[in-house]
Every structure is written in structure tokens, then in C-alpha cells.
Chimera marker file (.cmm) of the C-alpha trace (Angstrom):
<marker_set name="trace">
<marker id="1" x="-1.693" y="-8.936" z="-14.872" r="1" g="1" b="0" radius="0.5"/>
<marker id="2" x="-2.575" y="-5.369" z="-15.842" r="1" g="1" b="0" radius="0.5"/>
<marker id="3" x="-0.973" y="-2.017" z="-16.403" r="1" g="1" b="0" radius="0.5"/>
<marker id="4" x="-1.668" y="1.695" z="-16.287" r="1" g="1" b="0" radius="0.5"/>
<marker id="5" x="0.102" y="5.008" z="-16.714" r="1" g="1" b="0" radius="0.5"/>
<marker id="6" x="1.833" y="6.426" z="-13.637" r="1" g="1" b="0" radius="0.5"/>
<marker id="7" x="4.155" y="9.303" z="-12.885" r="1" g="1" b="0" radius="0.5"/>
<marker id="8" x="7.524" y="8.041" z="-11.647" r="1" g="1" b="0" radius="0.5"/>
<marker id="9" x="10.090" y="10.118" z="-9.788" r="1" g="1" b="0" radius="0.5"/>
<marker id="10" x="13.662" y="9.557" z="-10.969" r="1" g="1" b="0" radius="0.5"/>
<marker id="11" x="16.831" y="10.502" z="-9.101" r="1" g="1" b="0" radius="0.5"/>
<marker id="12" x="19.724" y="11.946" z="-11.070" r="1" g="1" b="0" radius="0.5"/>
<marker id="13" x="22.636" y="13.171" z="-8.977" r="1" g="1" b="0" radius="0.5"/>
<marker id="14" x="21.021" y="15.588" z="-6.511" r="1" g="1" b="0" radius="0.5"/>
<marker id="15" x="17.950" y="16.237" z="-8.656" r="1" g="1" b="0" radius="0.5"/>
<marker id="16" x="14.547" y="14.598" z="-9.005" r="1" g="1" b="0" radius="0.5"/>
<marker id="17" x="12.637" y="14.620" z="-12.295" r="1" g="1" b="0" radius="0.5"/>
<marker id="18" x="9.338" y="13.073" z="-13.333" r="1" g="1" b="0" radius="0.5"/>
<marker id="19" x="8.194" y="10.999" z="-16.307" r="1" g="1" b="0" radius="0.5"/>
<marker id="20" x="5.064" y="9.080" z="-17.171" r="1" g="1" b="0" radius="0.5"/>
<marker id="21" x="5.637" y="5.333" z="-17.564" r="1" g="1" b="0" radius="0.5"/>
<marker id="22" x="3.500" y="2.274" z="-18.109" r="1" g="1" b="0" radius="0.5"/>
<marker id="23" x="3.497" y="0.402" z="-14.786" r="1" g="1" b="0" radius="0.5"/>
<marker id="24" x="2.794" y="-3.319" z="-14.654" r="1" g="1" b="0" radius="0.5"/>
<marker id="25" x="0.817" y="-5.048" z="-11.897" r="1" g="1" b="0" radius="0.5"/>
<marker id="26" x="0.631" y="-8.679" z="-10.808" r="1" g="1" b="0" radius="0.5"/>
<marker id="27" x="-2.601" y="-10.631" z="-10.290" r="1" g="1" b="0" radius="0.5"/>
<marker id="28" x="-2.888" y="-9.130" z="-6.778" r="1" g="1" b="0" radius="0.5"/>
<marker id="29" x="-2.696" y="-5.548" z="-8.054" r="1" g="1" b="0" radius="0.5"/>
<marker id="30" x="0.859" y="-5.046" z="-6.761" r="1" g="1" b="0" radius="0.5"/>
<marker id="31" x="3.115" y="-2.984" z="-9.043" r="1" g="1" b="0" radius="0.5"/>
<marker id="32" x="6.038" y="-5.105" z="-10.167" r="1" g="1" b="0" radius="0.5"/>
<marker id="33" x="7.638" y="-3.318" z="-13.115" r="1" g="1" b="0" radius="0.5"/>
<marker id="34" x="7.596" y="-0.384" z="-15.488" r="1" g="1" b="0" radius="0.5"/>
<marker id="35" x="8.737" y="0.588" z="-18.946" r="1" g="1" b="0" radius="0.5"/>
<marker id="36" x="12.423" y="1.410" z="-19.162" r="1" g="1" b="0" radius="0.5"/>
<marker id="37" x="11.779" y="4.794" z="-20.758" r="1" g="1" b="0" radius="0.5"/>
<marker id="38" x="8.978" y="7.266" z="-20.219" r="1" g="1" b="0" radius="0.5"/>
<marker id="39" x="6.191" y="6.984" z="-22.747" r="1" g="1" b="0" radius="0.5"/>
<marker id="40" x="5.350" y="9.322" z="-25.593" r="1" g="1" b="0" radius="0.5"/>
<marker id="41" x="2.056" y="10.149" z="-27.231" r="1" g="1" b="0" radius="0.5"/>
<marker id="42" x="1.607" y="8.253" z="-30.439" r="1" g="1" b="0" radius="0.5"/>
<marker id="43" x="-0.790" y="5.917" z="-32.129" r="1" g="1" b="0" radius="0.5"/>
<marker id="44" x="-2.144" y="4.563" z="-35.337" r="1" g="1" b="0" radius="0.5"/>
<marker id="45" x="-4.956" y="7.123" z="-35.251" r="1" g="1" b="0" radius="0.5"/>
<marker id="46" x="-5.659" y="10.506" z="-33.740" r="1" g="1" b="0" radius="0.5"/>
<marker id="47" x="-8.366" y="8.785" z="-31.676" r="1" g="1" b="0" radius="0.5"/>
<marker id="48" x="-5.692" y="6.464" z="-30.286" r="1" g="1" b="0" radius="0.5"/>
<marker id="49" x="-3.521" y="9.444" z="-29.406" r="1" g="1" b="0" radius="0.5"/>
<marker id="50" x="-6.444" y="11.074" z="-27.613" r="1" g="1" b="0" radius="0.5"/>
<marker id="51" x="-6.974" y="7.879" z="-25.583" r="1" g="1" b="0" radius="0.5"/>
<marker id="52" x="-3.301" y="7.941" z="-24.528" r="1" g="1" b="0" radius="0.5"/>
<marker id="53" x="-3.453" y="11.625" z="-23.612" r="1" g="1" b="0" radius="0.5"/>
<marker id="54" x="-6.550" y="11.061" z="-21.474" r="1" g="1" b="0" radius="0.5"/>
<marker id="55" x="-4.855" y="8.167" z="-19.633" r="1" g="1" b="0" radius="0.5"/>
<marker id="56" x="-1.774" y="10.312" z="-19.094" r="1" g="1" b="0" radius="0.5"/>
<marker id="57" x="-3.911" y="13.119" z="-17.666" r="1" g="1" b="0" radius="0.5"/>
<marker id="58" x="-5.694" y="10.679" z="-15.348" r="1" g="1" b="0" radius="0.5"/>
<marker id="59" x="-2.404" y="9.394" z="-13.913" r="1" g="1" b="0" radius="0.5"/>
<marker id="60" x="-1.538" y="12.905" z="-12.710" r="1" g="1" b="0" radius="0.5"/>
<marker id="61" x="-4.221" y="12.485" z="-10.030" r="1" g="1" b="0" radius="0.5"/>
<marker id="62" x="-2.607" y="9.319" z="-8.588" r="1" g="1" b="0" radius="0.5"/>
<marker id="63" x="0.277" y="9.213" z="-6.111" r="1" g="1" b="0" radius="0.5"/>
<marker id="64" x="3.725" y="9.477" z="-7.691" r="1" g="1" b="0" radius="0.5"/>
<marker id="65" x="5.917" y="6.384" z="-7.391" r="1" g="1" b="0" radius="0.5"/>
<marker id="66" x="9.683" y="6.205" z="-7.165" r="1" g="1" b="0" radius="0.5"/>
<marker id="67" x="11.592" y="4.627" z="-10.036" r="1" g="1" b="0" radius="0.5"/>
<marker id="68" x="14.797" y="2.626" z="-9.625" r="1" g="1" b="0" radius="0.5"/>
<marker id="69" x="15.761" y="0.923" z="-6.378" r="1" g="1" b="0" radius="0.5"/>
<marker id="70" x="12.861" y="2.536" z="-4.513" r="1" g="1" b="0" radius="0.5"/>
<marker id="71" x="10.294" y="1.479" z="-7.126" r="1" g="1" b="0" radius="0.5"/>
<marker id="72" x="6.756" y="1.133" z="-5.892" r="1" g="1" b="0" radius="0.5"/>
<marker id="73" x="7.353" y="3.355" z="-2.877" r="1" g="1" b="0" radius="0.5"/>
<marker id="74" x="5.357" y="6.541" z="-2.956" r="1" g="1" b="0" radius="0.5"/>
<marker id="75" x="7.277" y="9.742" z="-3.666" r="1" g="1" b="0" radius="0.5"/>
<marker id="76" x="6.706" y="12.360" z="-0.993" r="1" g="1" b="0" radius="0.5"/>
<marker id="77" x="8.335" y="15.754" z="-1.596" r="1" g="1" b="0" radius="0.5"/>
<link id1="1" id2="2" r="1" g="1" b="0" radius="0.2"/>
<link id1="2" id2="3" r="1" g="1" b="0" radius="0.2"/>
<link id1="3" id2="4" r="1" g="1" b="0" radius="0.2"/>
<link id1="4" id2="5" r="1" g="1" b="0" radius="0.2"/>
<link id1="5" id2="6" r="1" g="1" b="0" radius="0.2"/>
<link id1="6" id2="7" r="1" g="1" b="0" radius="0.2"/>
<link id1="7" id2="8" r="1" g="1" b="0" radius="0.2"/>
<link id1="8" id2="9" r="1" g="1" b="0" radius="0.2"/>
<link id1="9" id2="10" r="1" g="1" b="0" radius="0.2"/>
<link id1="10" id2="11" r="1" g="1" b="0" radius="0.2"/>
<link id1="11" id2="12" r="1" g="1" b="0" radius="0.2"/>
<link id1="12" id2="13" r="1" g="1" b="0" radius="0.2"/>
<link id1="13" id2="14" r="1" g="1" b="0" radius="0.2"/>
<link id1="14" id2="15" r="1" g="1" b="0" radius="0.2"/>
<link id1="15" id2="16" r="1" g="1" b="0" radius="0.2"/>
<link id1="16" id2="17" r="1" g="1" b="0" radius="0.2"/>
<link id1="17" id2="18" r="1" g="1" b="0" radius="0.2"/>
<link id1="18" id2="19" r="1" g="1" b="0" radius="0.2"/>
<link id1="19" id2="20" r="1" g="1" b="0" radius="0.2"/>
<link id1="20" id2="21" r="1" g="1" b="0" radius="0.2"/>
<link id1="21" id2="22" r="1" g="1" b="0" radius="0.2"/>
<link id1="22" id2="23" r="1" g="1" b="0" radius="0.2"/>
<link id1="23" id2="24" r="1" g="1" b="0" radius="0.2"/>
<link id1="24" id2="25" r="1" g="1" b="0" radius="0.2"/>
<link id1="25" id2="26" r="1" g="1" b="0" radius="0.2"/>
<link id1="26" id2="27" r="1" g="1" b="0" radius="0.2"/>
<link id1="27" id2="28" r="1" g="1" b="0" radius="0.2"/>
<link id1="28" id2="29" r="1" g="1" b="0" radius="0.2"/>
<link id1="29" id2="30" r="1" g="1" b="0" radius="0.2"/>
<link id1="30" id2="31" r="1" g="1" b="0" radius="0.2"/>
<link id1="31" id2="32" r="1" g="1" b="0" radius="0.2"/>
<link id1="32" id2="33" r="1" g="1" b="0" radius="0.2"/>
<link id1="33" id2="34" r="1" g="1" b="0" radius="0.2"/>
<link id1="34" id2="35" r="1" g="1" b="0" radius="0.2"/>
<link id1="35" id2="36" r="1" g="1" b="0" radius="0.2"/>
<link id1="36" id2="37" r="1" g="1" b="0" radius="0.2"/>
<link id1="37" id2="38" r="1" g="1" b="0" radius="0.2"/>
<link id1="38" id2="39" r="1" g="1" b="0" radius="0.2"/>
<link id1="39" id2="40" r="1" g="1" b="0" radius="0.2"/>
<link id1="40" id2="41" r="1" g="1" b="0" radius="0.2"/>
<link id1="41" id2="42" r="1" g="1" b="0" radius="0.2"/>
<link id1="42" id2="43" r="1" g="1" b="0" radius="0.2"/>
<link id1="43" id2="44" r="1" g="1" b="0" radius="0.2"/>
<link id1="44" id2="45" r="1" g="1" b="0" radius="0.2"/>
<link id1="45" id2="46" r="1" g="1" b="0" radius="0.2"/>
<link id1="46" id2="47" r="1" g="1" b="0" radius="0.2"/>
<link id1="47" id2="48" r="1" g="1" b="0" radius="0.2"/>
<link id1="48" id2="49" r="1" g="1" b="0" radius="0.2"/>
<link id1="49" id2="50" r="1" g="1" b="0" radius="0.2"/>
<link id1="50" id2="51" r="1" g="1" b="0" radius="0.2"/>
<link id1="51" id2="52" r="1" g="1" b="0" radius="0.2"/>
<link id1="52" id2="53" r="1" g="1" b="0" radius="0.2"/>
<link id1="53" id2="54" r="1" g="1" b="0" radius="0.2"/>
<link id1="54" id2="55" r="1" g="1" b="0" radius="0.2"/>
<link id1="55" id2="56" r="1" g="1" b="0" radius="0.2"/>
<link id1="56" id2="57" r="1" g="1" b="0" radius="0.2"/>
<link id1="57" id2="58" r="1" g="1" b="0" radius="0.2"/>
<link id1="58" id2="59" r="1" g="1" b="0" radius="0.2"/>
<link id1="59" id2="60" r="1" g="1" b="0" radius="0.2"/>
<link id1="60" id2="61" r="1" g="1" b="0" radius="0.2"/>
<link id1="61" id2="62" r="1" g="1" b="0" radius="0.2"/>
<link id1="62" id2="63" r="1" g="1" b="0" radius="0.2"/>
<link id1="63" id2="64" r="1" g="1" b="0" radius="0.2"/>
<link id1="64" id2="65" r="1" g="1" b="0" radius="0.2"/>
<link id1="65" id2="66" r="1" g="1" b="0" radius="0.2"/>
<link id1="66" id2="67" r="1" g="1" b="0" radius="0.2"/>
<link id1="67" id2="68" r="1" g="1" b="0" radius="0.2"/>
<link id1="68" id2="69" r="1" g="1" b="0" radius="0.2"/>
<link id1="69" id2="70" r="1" g="1" b="0" radius="0.2"/>
<link id1="70" id2="71" r="1" g="1" b="0" radius="0.2"/>
<link id1="71" id2="72" r="1" g="1" b="0" radius="0.2"/>
<link id1="72" id2="73" r="1" g="1" b="0" radius="0.2"/>
<link id1="73" id2="74" r="1" g="1" b="0" radius="0.2"/>
<link id1="74" id2="75" r="1" g="1" b="0" radius="0.2"/>
<link id1="75" id2="76" r="1" g="1" b="0" radius="0.2"/>
<link id1="76" id2="77" r="1" g="1" b="0" radius="0.2"/>
</marker_set>
């Protein structure tokens, strides 16, 4: 099982907002879960923070996924 950073679209009332989460994948590469809350940039070192920021930037180039009941489906505006 692996993970990566992904942008998730959340529904709140009639609005949609976006957060970066850690998304988990099964052994077949299928997304099967994500962190409850969006992630923040932090680390034990500045180098660790830079690694996180670079991964967060990279996830902006991937398709956005829905959170909640529609999780794993691609968000299409």
C-alpha cells in the first residue's frame, strides 16, 4: 500500500472548496482512503518541509478527486 498528496474537492452546502490530503492506495494502486483533515506543511527540519512543499506542488498537476461519498471520483468543474 502507498500514498501521495492529492487535491480533494469538498462539498459544503452549495459550495465546493479544495484541500490537499494524503491519499492512500491499495496494492493495486486504487485509492481507498484519505486523511480526515487537509495536511499542513511541517517537519522536523526545513529540508523536510521543503520535501512536503514539493510534493504538494506536484499534486496540483494531477486530477482533483472528490472527498466524502464521491471519494475517488474525479472532480470536473
